C-alpha positions as CSV (number, residue, x, y, z in Angstrom):
1,M,-66.1,9.3,-47.8
2,A,-66.0,5.5,-47.1
3,A,-66.5,4.2,-43.6
4,E,-63.4,2.8,-42.0
5,E,-63.4,-1.0,-41.8
6,F,-61.5,-3.4,-39.5
7,V,-60.5,-7.0,-40.0
8,L,-61.0,-9.0,-36.8
9,R,-59.1,-12.3,-36.7
10,W,-59.3,-15.1,-34.1
11,N,-55.6,-16.1,-34.0
12,N,-56.2,-19.7,-32.9
13,H,-59.5,-20.3,-34.8
14,Q,-58.3,-23.4,-36.7
15,Q,-56.7,-25.1,-33.7
16,N,-59.8,-24.4,-31.6
17,F,-62.1,-25.6,-34.4
18,V,-60.3,-28.9,-34.8
19,A,-60.2,-29.5,-31.0
20,V,-63.9,-28.8,-30.6
21,V,-64.9,-31.0,-33.5
22,E,-62.7,-33.8,-32.2
23,D,-64.3,-33.5,-28.7
24,L,-67.8,-33.6,-30.2
25,W,-66.8,-36.8,-32.0
26,R,-65.3,-38.4,-28.9
27,Q,-68.3,-37.5,-26.8
28,D,-70.7,-38.7,-29.5
29,T,-72.4,-35.3,-29.6
30,F,-74.4,-34.2,-32.7
31,T,-73.3,-37.3,-34.6
32,D,-75.6,-38.1,-37.6
33,V,-74.2,-41.2,-39.3
34,I,-73.0,-44.6,-38.0
35,L,-70.2,-46.4,-39.7
36,C,-70.0,-50.2,-39.2
37,S,-67.1,-52.5,-39.5
38,E,-66.6,-56.0,-38.3
39,G,-69.7,-55.9,-36.1
40,R,-68.7,-52.6,-34.3
41,V,-70.2,-49.2,-34.8
42,F,-68.6,-45.7,-34.9
43,P,-70.8,-42.7,-34.7
44,A,-69.5,-39.8,-36.9
45,H,-70.5,-36.5,-38.5
46,R,-71.5,-36.4,-42.1
47,V,-69.9,-33.0,-42.7
48,I,-66.5,-34.3,-41.5
49,L,-66.7,-37.5,-43.5
50,S,-67.8,-35.6,-46.6
51,A,-65.1,-32.9,-46.2
52,C,-62.4,-35.6,-45.9
53,S,-63.6,-38.0,-48.5
54,P,-65.2,-37.8,-52.0
55,Y,-66.3,-41.4,-51.4
56,F,-68.3,-40.4,-48.3
57,L,-69.6,-37.3,-49.9
58,E,-71.0,-39.3,-52.8
59,I,-72.8,-41.9,-50.7
60,L,-74.0,-39.5,-47.9
61,S,-75.3,-36.8,-50.2
62,K,-77.9,-39.4,-51.4
63,V,-79.5,-39.6,-48.0
64,P,-81.9,-36.9,-46.9
65,E,-80.5,-34.6,-44.2
66,H,-83.1,-35.6,-41.6
67,Q,-82.1,-39.3,-41.7
68,H,-79.2,-40.7,-39.9
69,P,-77.8,-43.5,-42.0
70,V,-76.0,-46.6,-40.9
71,V,-73.2,-47.4,-43.4
72,F,-71.8,-50.9,-43.4
73,L,-68.2,-50.8,-44.7
74,Q,-67.7,-54.4,-45.8
75,G,-64.0,-55.4,-46.1
76,V,-62.8,-52.4,-44.0
77,P,-60.8,-53.6,-41.0
78,L,-62.0,-52.3,-37.7
79,K,-58.5,-51.0,-36.8
80,D,-58.2,-49.1,-40.1
81,L,-61.6,-47.5,-39.7
82,H,-60.8,-46.3,-36.2
83,S,-57.4,-45.0,-37.3
84,L,-58.9,-43.2,-40.3
85,L,-61.6,-41.6,-38.2
86,T,-58.9,-40.4,-35.8
87,F,-57.0,-39.0,-38.8
88,M,-60.1,-37.2,-40.2
89,Y,-61.0,-35.6,-36.9
90,S,-57.6,-34.6,-35.6
91,G,-55.4,-34.4,-38.7
92,E,-53.0,-37.1,-37.5
93,V,-52.9,-40.7,-36.3
94,V,-50.4,-43.2,-35.0
95,V,-50.2,-46.3,-37.1
96,S,-47.8,-49.2,-36.4
97,N,-45.4,-50.2,-39.2
98,S,-47.1,-53.6,-39.4
99,D,-50.5,-52.0,-40.0
100,M,-49.3,-49.4,-42.6
101,A,-50.1,-51.4,-45.8
102,S,-53.7,-52.2,-44.7
103,F,-54.2,-48.6,-43.4
104,F,-53.1,-47.0,-46.7
105,R,-55.1,-49.5,-48.8
106,T,-58.2,-48.7,-46.8
107,A,-57.5,-44.9,-47.0
108,E,-57.1,-45.3,-50.8
109,N,-60.4,-47.2,-51.1
110,L,-62.3,-44.7,-49.0
111,Q,-60.5,-41.8,-50.9
112,I,-59.4,-40.1,-47.6
113,K,-57.9,-36.7,-48.4
114,G,-54.3,-36.3,-47.3
115,L,-53.7,-40.1,-47.5
116,A,-55.1,-41.3,-50.8
117,S,-52.8,-40.9,-53.8
118,S,-55.2,-38.5,-55.5
119,S,-55.4,-36.2,-52.5
120,C,-53.3,-33.1,-52.0
121,P,-51.3,-32.2,-50.0
122,P,-49.6,-35.5,-49.1
123,F,-49.3,-36.8,-45.5
124,T,-46.2,-36.5,-43.4
125,V,-44.9,-39.4,-41.3
126,H,-43.7,-38.6,-37.8
127,Q,-42.2,-41.1,-35.5
128,N,-42.4,-41.2,-31.7
129,L,-45.7,-39.2,-31.4
130,I,-47.5,-39.2,-28.1
131,P,-50.2,-41.9,-28.2
132,Y,-53.8,-40.8,-28.7
133,S,-56.6,-42.0,-26.5
134,N,-58.7,-44.7,-27.9
135,L,-62.2,-44.2,-29.1
136,H,-64.4,-47.0,-27.9
137,P,-67.0,-48.1,-30.5
138,I,-70.4,-48.9,-29.1
139,P,-72.6,-51.9,-30.0
140,V,-75.7,-51.3,-32.1
141,A,-78.8,-51.1,-30.0
142,K,-81.5,-53.6,-30.6
143,G,-84.4,-52.2,-32.5
144,L,-82.5,-49.2,-33.8
145,L,-84.5,-47.9,-36.7
146,L,-82.1,-46.1,-39.0
147,P,-81.7,-46.2,-42.8
148,I,-79.1,-48.7,-43.7
149,M,-76.6,-48.4,-46.6
150,R,-74.2,-51.1,-47.7
151,A,-71.0,-49.6,-49.0
152,R,-68.9,-51.8,-51.3
153,L,-65.3,-51.0,-51.8
């Protein structure tokens, strides 16, 4: 006779997971990669970037896990990078109509899932969303010894 088994399910697991990961990012906790654009830096998590973008998966998989790379994203507007990170961490972002073309061009170049034409499922545009709080990029510390990667789009 087989032992009786039970399925235990955490009903709000996905919502909790997304909220915790976003909080870790906003608090710069456990970050292991730095993205640079227009002289500003954005700490991030390799696993999130890699899960959201085949482009990031390709370049970050070449760096040993114990190293924390600095990736210079030449030609990526600061505003677009911030918005894309917000999208990757929270699943949504507010973008003004005037920034839409640049935002989607950058998303396409970085192959961001959910936004790039090759990704599935497609995004949904909602208007009049509650504004999100801004992430404040930090300047690079002098003497920071991290591997540097130059990403060309």
